[in-house]
VEXDREN-2710 file (C-alpha; in Angstrom, 1 decimal):
% VEXDREN-2710
k/r/px/py/pz
1/UNK/-16.4/-76.9/26.6
2/UNK/-14.7/-77.0/29.9
3/UNK/-10.8/-77.6/30.4
4/UNK/-9.5/-80.8/32.0
5/UNK/-5.7/-81.3/33.4
6/UNK/-4.6/-84.5/35.1
7/UNK/-1.2/-85.0/36.4
8/UNK/-1.1/-89.1/37.5
9/UNK/1.4/-90.7/39.4
10/UNK/4.2/-87.8/39.5
11/UNK/6.2/-89.0/42.6
12/UNK/5.6/-85.4/44.1
13/UNK/2.9/-84.8/47.1
14/UNK/4.4/-81.2/47.6
15/UNK/2.6/-77.9/47.9
16/UNK/4.9/-76.7/45.3
17/UNK/3.6/-79.4/42.9
18/UNK/-0.2/-78.5/43.4
19/UNK/0.8/-75.0/42.9
20/UNK/2.3/-76.0/39.4
21/UNK/-0.6/-77.8/38.6
22/UNK/-3.2/-75.0/39.4
23/UNK/-0.5/-72.7/37.2
24/UNK/-1.0/-74.9/34.5
25/UNK/-4.7/-75.6/34.6
26/UNK/-5.2/-71.8/34.5
27/UNK/-3.9/-71.6/31.1
28/UNK/-7.2/-73.6/30.3
29/UNK/-9.5/-71.3/32.0
30/UNK/-10.4/-69.4/28.8
31/UNK/-12.6/-73.0/28.4
32/UNK/-14.2/-72.9/31.6
33/UNK/-14.3/-69.5/33.2
34/UNK/-17.4/-70.3/35.4
35/UNK/-15.3/-72.3/38.0
36/UNK/-12.0/-73.7/38.8
37/UNK/-11.6/-77.0/40.9
38/UNK/-8.6/-79.5/42.0
39/UNK/-8.7/-83.0/43.5
40/UNK/-5.2/-84.3/44.9
41/UNK/-5.0/-87.9/46.2
42/UNK/-1.3/-88.9/47.1
43/UNK/0.6/-87.9/43.8
44/UNK/-2.4/-88.0/41.5
45/UNK/-3.9/-84.5/40.5
46/UNK/-7.1/-83.9/38.5
47/UNK/-7.9/-80.4/37.7
48/UNK/-10.8/-78.6/36.3
49/UNK/-12.1/-75.5/35.0
50/UNK/-15.9/-75.4/34.3
51/UNK/-18.1/-73.8/31.5
52/UNK/-21.4/-74.4/33.2
53/UNK/-24.2/-75.7/30.5
54/UNK/-26.1/-77.9/33.0
55/UNK/-26.7/-77.7/36.3
56/UNK/-24.5/-74.3/36.7
57/UNK/-25.3/-74.4/40.7
58/UNK/-24.1/-77.8/41.7
59/UNK/-22.2/-79.4/38.6
60/UNK/-18.6/-78.3/40.0
61/UNK/-16.0/-80.8/39.2
62/UNK/-14.0/-82.9/39.9
63/UNK/-17.1/-85.2/40.6
64/UNK/-17.0/-88.3/43.0
65/UNK/-19.1/-91.4/43.7
66/UNK/-20.9/-91.8/46.9
67/UNK/-18.0/-92.8/49.2
68/UNK/-15.7/-90.3/47.3
69/UNK/-13.1/-93.1/46.6
70/UNK/-13.8/-92.6/42.4
71/UNK/-13.5/-89.3/41.3
72/UNK/-13.6/-87.7/37.7
73/UNK/-12.9/-84.7/35.7
74/UNK/-14.8/-84.3/32.7
75/UNK/-15.1/-81.9/29.6
76/UNK/-18.2/-82.3/27.5
77/UNK/-21.7/-83.6/27.5
78/UNK/-23.5/-86.7/28.3
79/UNK/-26.6/-86.5/26.4
80/UNK/-28.4/-89.6/27.6
81/UNK/-27.5/-89.1/31.1
82/UNK/-31.3/-89.2/32.3
83/UNK/-31.5/-92.6/30.6
84/UNK/-28.5/-94.0/32.4
85/UNK/-29.5/-92.4/35.8
86/UNK/-32.3/-94.7/35.5
87/UNK/-30.0/-97.9/34.9
88/UNK/-28.4/-97.1/38.2
89/UNK/-31.4/-97.3/40.6
90/UNK/-28.8/-98.4/43.5
91/UNK/-26.6/-95.3/43.3
92/UNK/-27.2/-91.5/44.7
93/UNK/-25.9/-88.7/42.8
94/UNK/-24.9/-85.5/44.3
95/UNK/-25.6/-83.2/41.6
96/UNK/-27.7/-82.9/38.3
97/UNK/-24.9/-82.9/36.1
98/UNK/-25.1/-84.8/33.3
99/UNK/-21.4/-86.0/33.9
100/UNK/-22.5/-87.1/37.3
101/UNK/-22.8/-90.7/36.0
102/UNK/-19.5/-91.6/34.9
103/UNK/-18.3/-92.5/38.1
104/UNK/-21.1/-94.7/39.2
105/UNK/-21.4/-96.5/35.6
106/UNK/-17.6/-97.2/36.5
107/UNK/-18.2/-98.9/40.0
108/UNK/-21.3/-100.8/38.1
109/UNK/-19.4/-102.0/35.1
110/UNK/-15.9/-101.2/35.0
111/UNK/-13.8/-99.8/32.7
112/UNK/-16.3/-101.1/29.6
113/UNK/-18.6/-98.6/30.4
114/UNK/-17.6/-95.8/27.8
115/UNK/-19.9/-97.0/24.9
116/UNK/-22.8/-96.6/26.5
117/UNK/-22.1/-92.8/27.1
118/UNK/-23.9/-90.9/24.3
119/UNK/-22.4/-87.7/23.6
120/UNK/-18.8/-85.5/23.3
121/UNK/-16.4/-86.0/26.1
122/UNK/-13.3/-86.4/27.4
123/UNK/-12.4/-87.6/31.2
124/UNK/-9.7/-88.8/33.7
125/UNK/-11.2/-91.0/36.2
126/UNK/-8.9/-91.8/39.4
127/UNK/-9.8/-95.0/41.4
128/UNK/-8.3/-94.2/44.9
129/UNK/-8.7/-97.8/46.0
130/UNK/-5.7/-98.9/44.1
131/UNK/-5.0/-95.7/42.3
132/UNK/-6.0/-97.0/39.0
133/UNK/-7.4/-94.7/36.4
134/UNK/-8.8/-94.5/33.0
135/UNK/-8.7/-91.8/30.2
136/UNK/-11.0/-91.8/27.3
137/UNK/-12.2/-89.3/24.3
138/UNK/-15.5/-89.6/22.5
139/UNK/-15.7/-91.3/19.4
140/UNK/-15.0/-88.7/16.7
141/UNK/-12.6/-86.3/19.0
142/UNK/-14.8/-83.5/19.2
143/UNK/-13.5/-82.7/22.5
144/UNK/-9.8/-81.9/22.3
145/UNK/-7.1/-84.1/24.3
146/UNK/-3.8/-84.5/25.0
147/UNK/-1.4/-87.2/26.7
148/UNK/2.1/-86.6/27.7
149/UNK/4.6/-88.8/29.6
150/UNK/7.0/-87.0/32.3
151/UNK/10.1/-88.2/32.9
152/UNK/9.7/-89.1/36.3
153/UNK/7.1/-91.5/35.1
154/UNK/3.9/-89.7/35.4
155/UNK/1.2/-89.6/32.7
156/UNK/-0.1/-85.9/31.9
157/UNK/-3.6/-85.5/30.3
158/UNK/-4.7/-82.0/29.1
159/UNK/-7.6/-80.5/27.1
160/UNK/-5.1/-78.6/25.2
161/UNK/-1.6/-78.9/24.2
162/UNK/-0.6/-75.5/26.3
163/UNK/-1.3/-77.6/29.5
164/UNK/1.4/-80.2/29.3
165/UNK/3.9/-79.1/26.7
166/UNK/6.5/-77.2/28.7
167/UNK/6.4/-80.1/31.6
168/UNK/6.4/-83.3/29.7
169/UNK/9.3/-85.2/27.9
170/UNK/7.0/-86.5/25.1
171/UNK/3.2/-85.9/24.3
172/UNK/0.5/-86.2/21.6
173/UNK/-3.1/-86.2/20.6
174/UNK/-4.8/-88.7/22.5
175/UNK/-6.6/-90.7/19.8
176/UNK/-10.4/-90.4/19.6
177/UNK/-12.5/-93.5/20.2
178/UNK/-9.9/-95.0/22.6
179/UNK/-9.4/-95.4/26.3
180/UNK/-5.9/-95.4/28.0
181/UNK/-6.0/-97.8/31.3
182/UNK/-3.2/-97.7/33.9
183/UNK/-4.1/-101.4/34.5
184/UNK/-3.4/-102.7/30.9
185/UNK/-0.6/-100.2/30.3
186/UNK/-1.7/-98.7/27.1
187/UNK/-4.5/-97.9/24.4
188/UNK/-7.4/-99.6/23.4
189/UNK/-9.9/-98.7/20.8
190/UNK/-13.6/-98.7/22.6
191/UNK/-15.4/-97.3/19.3
192/UNK/-15.7/-100.1/16.8
193/UNK/-18.8/-99.1/14.6
194/UNK/-19.0/-101.1/11.0
195/UNK/-17.8/-98.1/8.7
196/UNK/-14.2/-98.2/10.6
197/UNK/-13.3/-101.3/8.8
198/UNK/-14.2/-99.2/5.6
199/UNK/-16.0/-102.1/4.1
200/UNK/-18.4/-100.8/1.1
201/UNK/-22.0/-100.9/2.5
202/UNK/-25.1/-101.8/0.5
203/UNK/-28.1/-100.3/2.2
204/UNK/-30.2/-98.5/-0.1
205/UNK/-31.0/-95.0/0.4
206/UNK/-34.0/-94.2/2.4
207/UNK/-34.5/-90.4/2.9
208/UNK/-37.0/-90.6/5.7
209/UNK/-34.9/-93.0/8.0
210/UNK/-31.8/-90.3/7.3
211/UNK/-34.0/-87.4/8.1
212/UNK/-35.5/-89.3/11.3
213/UNK/-31.6/-89.9/12.6
214/UNK/-30.6/-86.4/12.0
215/UNK/-33.6/-84.9/13.8
216/UNK/-33.0/-86.9/16.5
217/UNK/-29.3/-85.9/16.8
218/UNK/-30.4/-82.5/16.8
219/UNK/-33.4/-83.0/19.6
220/UNK/-30.9/-84.5/21.9
221/UNK/-28.5/-81.5/21.7
222/UNK/-30.9/-79.0/22.9
223/UNK/-30.4/-80.0/26.5
224/UNK/-29.4/-77.2/28.0
225/UNK/-29.8/-74.9/31.2
226/UNK/-28.2/-71.8/29.6
227/UNK/-29.0/-69.4/26.4
228/UNK/-27.9/-71.1/22.8
229/UNK/-28.1/-70.4/19.4
230/UNK/-27.0/-71.7/16.1
231/UNK/-24.2/-71.0/13.7
232/UNK/-25.9/-70.4/10.4
233/UNK/-23.4/-69.6/7.3
234/UNK/-26.5/-70.1/5.0
235/UNK/-24.9/-73.3/3.5
236/UNK/-26.7/-76.4/3.4
237/UNK/-25.1/-78.1/6.7
238/UNK/-25.9/-75.1/8.8
239/UNK/-29.2/-74.3/7.4
240/UNK/-30.4/-77.9/8.4
241/UNK/-29.0/-77.7/11.9
242/UNK/-31.2/-74.4/12.1
243/UNK/-34.4/-75.8/10.4
244/UNK/-34.5/-78.8/12.4
245/UNK/-33.4/-76.8/15.8
246/UNK/-36.6/-74.2/14.8
247/UNK/-38.9/-77.1/14.1
248/UNK/-38.6/-78.7/17.3
249/UNK/-37.8/-76.3/19.9
250/UNK/-40.8/-75.6/21.3
251/UNK/-42.0/-77.8/24.0
252/UNK/-38.4/-78.1/25.0
253/UNK/-36.8/-77.8/28.5
254/UNK/-34.7/-75.0/26.9
255/UNK/-37.4/-73.2/25.3
256/UNK/-39.2/-73.1/28.7
257/UNK/-36.3/-71.4/30.1
258/UNK/-35.3/-69.2/27.6
259/UNK/-38.3/-69.1/25.1
260/UNK/-39.1/-70.8/21.8
261/UNK/-37.4/-67.8/19.8
262/UNK/-34.0/-69.2/18.4
263/UNK/-31.1/-67.1/17.7
264/UNK/-29.0/-67.5/14.6
265/UNK/-25.3/-65.9/14.2
266/UNK/-23.3/-65.5/11.1
267/UNK/-19.8/-63.9/10.3
268/UNK/-18.1/-62.6/7.0
269/UNK/-16.8/-59.9/5.3
270/UNK/-19.0/-57.3/3.9
271/UNK/-20.9/-58.6/1.1
272/UNK/-19.6/-62.0/1.1
273/UNK/-21.7/-65.0/0.2
274/UNK/-22.6/-66.5/3.7
275/UNK/-23.8/-63.3/5.1
276/UNK/-26.2/-62.9/1.8
277/UNK/-27.3/-66.6/2.3
278/UNK/-27.4/-66.8/5.8
279/UNK/-29.9/-63.8/6.1
280/UNK/-32.3/-65.3/3.5
281/UNK/-32.4/-68.7/5.7
282/UNK/-32.9/-66.7/9.1
283/UNK/-35.7/-64.8/7.4
284/UNK/-37.2/-68.0/6.2
285/UNK/-37.2/-69.8/9.4
286/UNK/-38.2/-66.6/11.7
287/UNK/-34.9/-66.7/13.8
288/UNK/-33.6/-63.9/15.4
289/UNK/-30.4/-62.9/13.6
290/UNK/-26.9/-61.8/14.5
291/UNK/-25.1/-60.6/11.8
292/UNK/-21.1/-60.0/12.4
293/UNK/-18.7/-58.5/10.0
294/UNK/-15.1/-58.2/10.1
295/UNK/-12.4/-56.9/7.6
296/UNK/-9.4/-58.7/6.4
297/UNK/-7.1/-56.6/9.0
298/UNK/-9.6/-57.7/11.7
299/UNK/-8.7/-61.4/10.8
300/UNK/-4.7/-60.5/10.2
301/UNK/-4.5/-58.8/13.5
302/UNK/-5.7/-62.0/15.4
303/UNK/-3.7/-64.6/13.7
304/UNK/-1.2/-64.9/16.6
305/UNK/-4.4/-65.3/19.3
306/UNK/-5.6/-68.0/16.9
307/UNK/-2.8/-70.1/16.3
308/UNK/-2.0/-70.1/20.1
309/UNK/-5.9/-71.1/20.7
310/UNK/-6.3/-73.8/18.0
311/UNK/-2.6/-75.6/18.3
312/UNK/-1.8/-75.9/14.9
313/UNK/-0.1/-74.4/11.8
314/UNK/-2.7/-76.6/9.1
315/UNK/-3.2/-73.5/6.6
316/UNK/-6.9/-74.4/5.9
317/UNK/-7.9/-75.0/9.7
318/UNK/-6.3/-71.3/10.6
319/UNK/-8.2/-69.8/7.7
320/UNK/-11.4/-71.1/8.6
321/UNK/-10.8/-70.6/12.4
322/UNK/-10.2/-67.0/12.3
323/UNK/-13.8/-66.0/11.6
324/UNK/-15.2/-68.2/13.8
325/UNK/-12.9/-67.4/16.7
326/UNK/-13.8/-63.7/16.1
327/UNK/-17.8/-64.7/15.7
328/UNK/-16.9/-66.4/19.3
329/UNK/-16.4/-63.7/21.2
330/UNK/-19.2/-61.5/19.7
331/UNK/-21.6/-64.5/20.7
332/UNK/-20.2/-64.8/24.2
333/UNK/-20.4/-61.2/24.7
334/UNK/-24.3/-61.5/24.0
335/UNK/-24.5/-63.7/27.1
336/UNK/-24.7/-67.2/24.7
337/UNK/-22.9/-69.9/26.3
338/UNK/-23.6/-72.9/23.5
339/UNK/-24.3/-73.2/20.1
340/UNK/-24.9/-75.8/17.2
341/UNK/-22.9/-75.8/14.3
342/UNK/-22.7/-78.1/11.0
343/UNK/-19.5/-79.7/11.0
344/UNK/-19.4/-83.6/9.5
345/UNK/-21.5/-83.7/7.0
346/UNK/-18.9/-82.9/4.3
347/UNK/-17.2/-85.8/5.5
348/UNK/-19.7/-88.4/5.7
349/UNK/-21.4/-87.4/2.8
350/UNK/-18.3/-86.2/0.3
351/UNK/-19.7/-83.0/0.5
352/UNK/-16.0/-81.1/-0.5
353/UNK/-16.0/-80.5/-4.3
354/UNK/-13.1/-82.8/-5.0
355/UNK/-15.4/-85.8/-4.3
356/UNK/-16.7/-84.7/-7.9
357/UNK/-13.8/-86.5/-9.0
358/UNK/-13.9/-89.8/-7.3
359/UNK/-13.5/-92.7/-9.8
360/UNK/-15.9/-95.3/-8.4
361/UNK/-18.1/-95.9/-5.0
362/UNK/-15.3/-98.1/-3.1
363/UNK/-13.1/-94.9/-3.3
364/UNK/-15.8/-92.7/-2.7
365/UNK/-16.4/-94.8/0.5
366/UNK/-13.0/-95.0/1.4
367/UNK/-12.1/-91.2/1.4
368/UNK/-15.1/-90.6/3.6
369/UNK/-13.7/-93.2/6.0
370/UNK/-10.4/-91.4/6.1
371/UNK/-11.9/-88.0/6.2
372/UNK/-14.2/-88.7/9.5
373/UNK/-11.4/-90.4/10.8
374/UNK/-9.3/-87.2/10.7
375/UNK/-11.6/-85.0/11.6
376/UNK/-10.3/-84.5/15.1
377/UNK/-7.3/-82.9/13.4
378/UNK/-9.2/-80.5/11.4
379/UNK/-12.8/-79.5/11.7
380/UNK/-13.3/-80.6/15.4
381/UNK/-10.2/-79.2/16.3
382/UNK/-11.4/-75.9/15.0
383/UNK/-14.7/-75.9/16.2
384/UNK/-13.7/-76.8/19.6
385/UNK/-10.8/-74.7/19.8
386/UNK/-12.1/-71.7/18.2
387/UNK/-15.1/-71.2/20.2
388/UNK/-13.6/-72.8/23.6
389/UNK/-11.3/-69.6/23.3
390/UNK/-14.0/-67.5/24.4
391/UNK/-16.0/-70.0/26.7
392/UNK/-18.5/-71.0/24.2
393/UNK/-19.6/-74.8/23.7
394/UNK/-20.0/-75.8/20.2
395/UNK/-22.2/-78.9/19.8
396/UNK/-22.2/-80.8/16.5
397/UNK/-25.2/-83.0/15.4
398/UNK/-23.8/-84.3/12.2
399/UNK/-21.2/-86.2/14.4
400/UNK/-23.7/-88.1/16.4
401/UNK/-22.7/-91.8/16.7
402/UNK/-26.4/-93.2/15.7
403/UNK/-27.0/-90.5/12.7
404/UNK/-23.1/-91.7/11.5
405/UNK/-24.1/-95.4/11.9
406/UNK/-26.9/-94.7/9.3
407/UNK/-25.6/-92.4/7.0
408/UNK/-22.4/-94.6/6.5
409/UNK/-24.4/-97.4/6.0
410/UNK/-25.8/-96.1/3.0
411/UNK/-24.3/-97.9/-0.4
412/UNK/-22.1/-95.0/-1.6
413/UNK/-23.2/-95.4/-5.2
414/UNK/-26.2/-93.2/-3.7
415/UNK/-23.8/-90.5/-2.6
416/UNK/-21.6/-90.3/-5.7
417/UNK/-22.1/-86.9/-7.5
418/UNK/-23.7/-87.6/-11.0
419/UNK/-24.7/-84.6/-13.2
420/UNK/-26.6/-86.8/-15.8
421/UNK/-29.2/-88.1/-12.5
422/UNK/-29.0/-84.3/-11.4
423/UNK/-27.1/-85.0/-8.3
424/UNK/-24.7/-82.8/-6.6
425/UNK/-22.7/-83.0/-3.5
426/UNK/-24.5/-84.5/-0.6
427/UNK/-27.3/-85.4/-2.6
428/UNK/-28.9/-87.8/-0.2
429/UNK/-29.0/-85.2/2.3
430/UNK/-30.4/-82.8/0.5
431/UNK/-33.3/-85.2/-0.9
432/UNK/-33.7/-86.5/2.6
433/UNK/-34.9/-82.8/3.8
434/UNK/-36.7/-82.0/0.2
435/UNK/-40.2/-81.9/1.7
436/UNK/-42.5/-80.4/-0.9
437/UNK/-45.4/-80.1/1.9
438/UNK/-43.7/-78.7/4.4
439/UNK/-40.2/-77.6/3.3
440/UNK/-37.2/-77.1/5.7
441/UNK/-35.7/-74.8/3.6
442/UNK/-36.2/-72.7/-0.1
443/UNK/-35.0/-75.0/-2.8
444/UNK/-32.0/-72.8/-4.0
445/UNK/-30.8/-72.8/-0.4
446/UNK/-31.2/-76.7/0.2
447/UNK/-29.3/-77.2/-3.2
448/UNK/-26.7/-74.2/-2.8
449/UNK/-23.0/-75.5/-3.8
450/UNK/-20.7/-76.1/-1.4
451/UNK/-18.5/-73.4/0.4
452/UNK/-16.0/-74.0/2.7
453/UNK/-16.2/-71.8/5.6
454/UNK/-12.6/-69.9/4.9
455/UNK/-14.4/-69.3/1.2
456/UNK/-17.8/-68.5/2.3
457/UNK/-16.9/-65.7/4.6
458/UNK/-15.6/-63.7/1.5
459/UNK/-13.2/-64.9/-1.0
460/UNK/-10.7/-61.4/-0.4
461/UNK/-10.2/-63.2/2.9
462/UNK/-7.7/-65.9/1.9
463/UNK/-6.3/-63.6/-0.9
464/UNK/-5.8/-61.1/1.7
465/UNK/-4.0/-63.8/4.0
466/UNK/-1.8/-64.6/0.9
467/UNK/-0.7/-61.3/0.2
468/UNK/0.0/-60.4/3.9
469/UNK/2.2/-63.4/4.3
470/UNK/3.9/-62.7/1.1
471/UNK/4.8/-59.5/2.5
472/UNK/6.5/-61.3/5.8
473/UNK/7.8/-64.3/4.3
474/UNK/10.7/-63.5/1.6
475/UNK/11.8/-66.0/-1.1
476/UNK/15.2/-66.3/0.3
477/UNK/13.3/-67.6/3.3
478/UNK/11.3/-70.2/1.7
479/UNK/14.7/-71.3/-0.4
480/UNK/15.7/-72.6/3.2
481/UNK/12.3/-73.7/4.6
482/UNK/13.4/-77.4/4.3
483/UNK/16.4/-76.8/6.4
484/UNK/14.7/-74.4/8.9
485/UNK/11.1/-77.1/9.1
486/UNK/12.3/-80.3/7.8
487/UNK/9.0/-81.7/9.2
488/UNK/6.1/-80.7/7.3
489/UNK/8.2/-78.4/5.4
490/UNK/5.9/-75.5/4.5
491/UNK/5.7/-75.1/0.7
492/UNK/3.9/-71.6/0.4
493/UNK/4.4/-68.2/1.9
494/UNK/1.5/-68.4/3.7
495/UNK/2.2/-71.7/5.2
496/UNK/5.7/-70.5/6.2
497/UNK/4.4/-67.7/8.3
498/UNK/1.4/-69.6/10.2
499/UNK/4.7/-71.9/10.7
500/UNK/6.8/-69.2/12.3
501/UNK/4.2/-68.1/14.8
502/UNK/3.1/-71.7/15.7
503/UNK/6.8/-72.7/16.4
504/UNK/7.3/-69.1/18.9
505/UNK/4.4/-70.7/21.0
506/UNK/5.2/-74.4/20.7
507/UNK/8.8/-74.7/20.0
508/UNK/8.9/-78.4/21.2
509/UNK/9.3/-81.5/18.6
510/UNK/6.3/-83.4/20.0
511/UNK/4.4/-80.3/19.7
512/UNK/5.0/-79.9/15.7
513/UNK/4.2/-83.7/15.0
514/UNK/0.7/-83.2/16.5
515/UNK/-0.2/-81.2/13.1
516/UNK/-0.7/-83.4/10.0
517/UNK/0.9/-82.9/6.8
518/UNK/0.6/-83.8/3.1
519/UNK/-0.7/-82.5/-0.1
520/UNK/-4.3/-81.4/-0.3
521/UNK/-6.7/-79.8/-2.9
522/UNK/-10.0/-78.3/-1.5
523/UNK/-9.3/-80.4/1.7
524/UNK/-8.6/-83.6/0.3
525/UNK/-6.5/-86.4/1.6
526/UNK/-3.0/-86.7/-0.4
527/UNK/-4.7/-90.0/-1.8
528/UNK/-7.5/-88.1/-3.5
529/UNK/-5.0/-86.1/-5.3
530/UNK/-4.6/-89.2/-7.4
531/UNK/-8.3/-89.0/-9.1
532/UNK/-7.4/-85.6/-11.1
533/UNK/-4.0/-85.1/-12.5
534/UNK/-4.5/-81.0/-12.8
535/UNK/-4.7/-80.9/-8.8
536/UNK/-1.4/-81.9/-8.2
537/UNK/-0.3/-78.7/-10.1
538/UNK/-2.6/-76.3/-7.9
539/UNK/-2.0/-77.9/-3.7
540/UNK/-4.5/-75.6/-2.1
541/UNK/-7.1/-76.2/0.4
542/UNK/-9.6/-73.8/-0.7
543/UNK/-12.5/-74.9/-2.4
544/UNK/-11.9/-72.6/-5.3
545/UNK/-8.9/-75.1/-6.1
546/UNK/-11.4/-77.6/-7.1
547/UNK/-10.9/-76.8/-11.0
548/UNK/-13.6/-77.7/-13.2
549/UNK/-15.9/-77.8/-10.1
550/UNK/-16.4/-74.9/-8.3
551/UNK/-18.1/-71.8/-9.9
552/UNK/-15.6/-69.4/-8.4
553/UNK/-12.6/-71.5/-9.3
554/UNK/-9.1/-70.2/-9.1
555/UNK/-7.9/-69.3/-12.7
556/UNK/-5.6/-71.8/-13.6
557/UNK/-3.4/-69.1/-15.4
558/UNK/-2.9/-67.3/-12.1
559/UNK/-0.5/-69.3/-10.3
560/UNK/-1.0/-67.0/-7.4
561/UNK/-4.5/-68.2/-7.2
562/UNK/-6.1/-64.7/-6.8
563/UNK/-9.2/-63.6/-8.4
564/UNK/-8.9/-61.3/-11.5
565/UNK/-10.0/-57.8/-10.9
566/UNK/-10.9/-57.9/-14.8
567/UNK/-13.2/-60.9/-14.3
568/UNK/-16.5/-60.1/-16.5
569/UNK/-19.7/-61.6/-15.1
570/UNK/-22.0/-63.0/-17.5
571/UNK/-25.7/-63.6/-17.3
572/UNK/-25.5/-67.6/-17.0
573/UNK/-27.6/-70.1/-15.8
574/UNK/-27.4/-70.6/-12.1
575/UNK/-25.5/-73.9/-11.8
576/UNK/-27.6/-74.7/-8.2
577/UNK/-30.9/-74.3/-10.5
578/UNK/-29.8/-76.5/-13.1
579/UNK/-28.3/-79.2/-10.8
580/UNK/-31.5/-79.3/-8.6
581/UNK/-34.2/-80.0/-11.2
582/UNK/-34.1/-77.4/-14.2
583/UNK/-34.9/-78.6/-17.6
584/UNK/-31.5/-77.6/-18.5
585/UNK/-29.3/-80.4/-17.8
586/UNK/-25.3/-80.0/-18.8
587/UNK/-23.3/-83.1/-19.3
588/UNK/-20.2/-81.4/-18.4
589/UNK/-19.4/-78.2/-17.0
590/UNK/-18.3/-76.0/-19.9
591/UNK/-15.3/-73.5/-19.3
592/UNK/-15.7/-70.3/-21.6
593/UNK/-12.1/-68.4/-21.6
594/UNK/-12.6/-64.8/-22.1
595/UNK/-9.3/-62.6/-22.9
596/UNK/-9.6/-59.1/-21.8
597/UNK/-6.6/-57.0/-21.6
598/UNK/-4.4/-59.9/-21.6
599/UNK/-6.0/-61.6/-18.6
600/UNK/-7.7/-65.1/-18.7
601/UNK/-10.8/-65.1/-16.7
602/UNK/-13.7/-67.6/-16.9
603/UNK/-17.5/-68.4/-16.9
604/UNK/-18.9/-71.8/-15.9
605/UNK/-21.9/-73.1/-17.4
END
């Protein structure tokens, strides 16, 4: 990922202003350590910090059209750039960069070309002929982007909040799927798929159509001129990304340059669920697997850096970003500059465990729509900024526009969790890749229960964070929380701890408004809390808060939601085997309460 910064119409053409823009641009240097560029036209400034993935030798930015009257600074990848070049036969391109098509598309089609781009991107385009400009962000918000306004009438654009928060009177997240036009004086949504209206689709599930759409999404993301790999947690989503990549890597340009041996990466606490599962998947696929360990203390020591880079105080995002942040540094140290990752699947297919409680297909579908629309504030933010902190790019095939259209057009009745029919969460995705003749994955991996990233790296990670926060936030501090933090008041000591750090880095009021709030259980929206009355008593974003669903769910008798040290492990049937076709078909989950030394523990049948 690159870093972009633009200051537009600031009424200041002085050298000191240029120096200030360069100074602010350097705050984004971690995103693009390969080259820095700046273009100034009167009181318009376009700055760029480059991470060179495509055409490293000549693709430095800003980029221009033939006569340099149109300038562009871009963060992202345009996967269909070769097809777009063929549609522009009368244009001459200066570089081999995938982003070079943007200025020429603007010349040919005006402001209405953005929907032609297939990729992840944020860009600012300046037309010096009339000093007009447009700003656009990709459909889902995979790339991060902020917009701000100065007292002098200027408009500021930055890949991260730290690039503009000190110089703008007001700023906010730039909305995904939108374009800002100086000619129109505001935003308009360029991304208008059918699912956005939240109308309930009725297309029957076709496993081969879904499989083909995902394979196409992965293949187009193998476009690279630098070494790459896959993030592999051993869960369904990352395992499918790895399996499809491994199956189609041979014969690609990337394989010719860097070899057909796929590298995979995993992070976790010693003995964590993800490490074990990832190693098994890697062995099955034959990847060169890199396993990184961290301790709870390693993670705690990194929290301040994590919050500075990801620019949020959302609890679940910080929990999951920290291991990813630590892993990204290790990956970059190996010379890898790009990875494929599995974000987005849970939102599209209702993979979070709270979806077990969806009352009907209409509610199920609307919740998936809400989750996709909010991805830029959660998982996309995490994946983008945790990796970009170390000059690493993350690509997410599940958020491919064409794939989303196929997946969100499926009648949601097929996505509903139904134990009577043997359907667990994300059943349609599992079924699409359940190939008996040429398996993509082992059965028990294909039907492994969902683990949120912050849980899968090791349950003691979250418990350790809570304990650390409890040591630094007193009960007295919590009593005054609503007065200290009236907006999105933290309700737990962990949330209060993160908020204190965030406010130190980003003290402005607009900064705290960029972070979403509201009650959540297992990453649900506030609306989904209505699906189960019990959830309102245990508002924790961990998947283990989905009481009655997760096999390692929190004990409802323990308010601190920590795992009992006296929990007794019984030789019970594996729920994943049960749900994936065993002759044991439970009608409901049975919770066996065992009293050991006065502590209630639980086994799940």
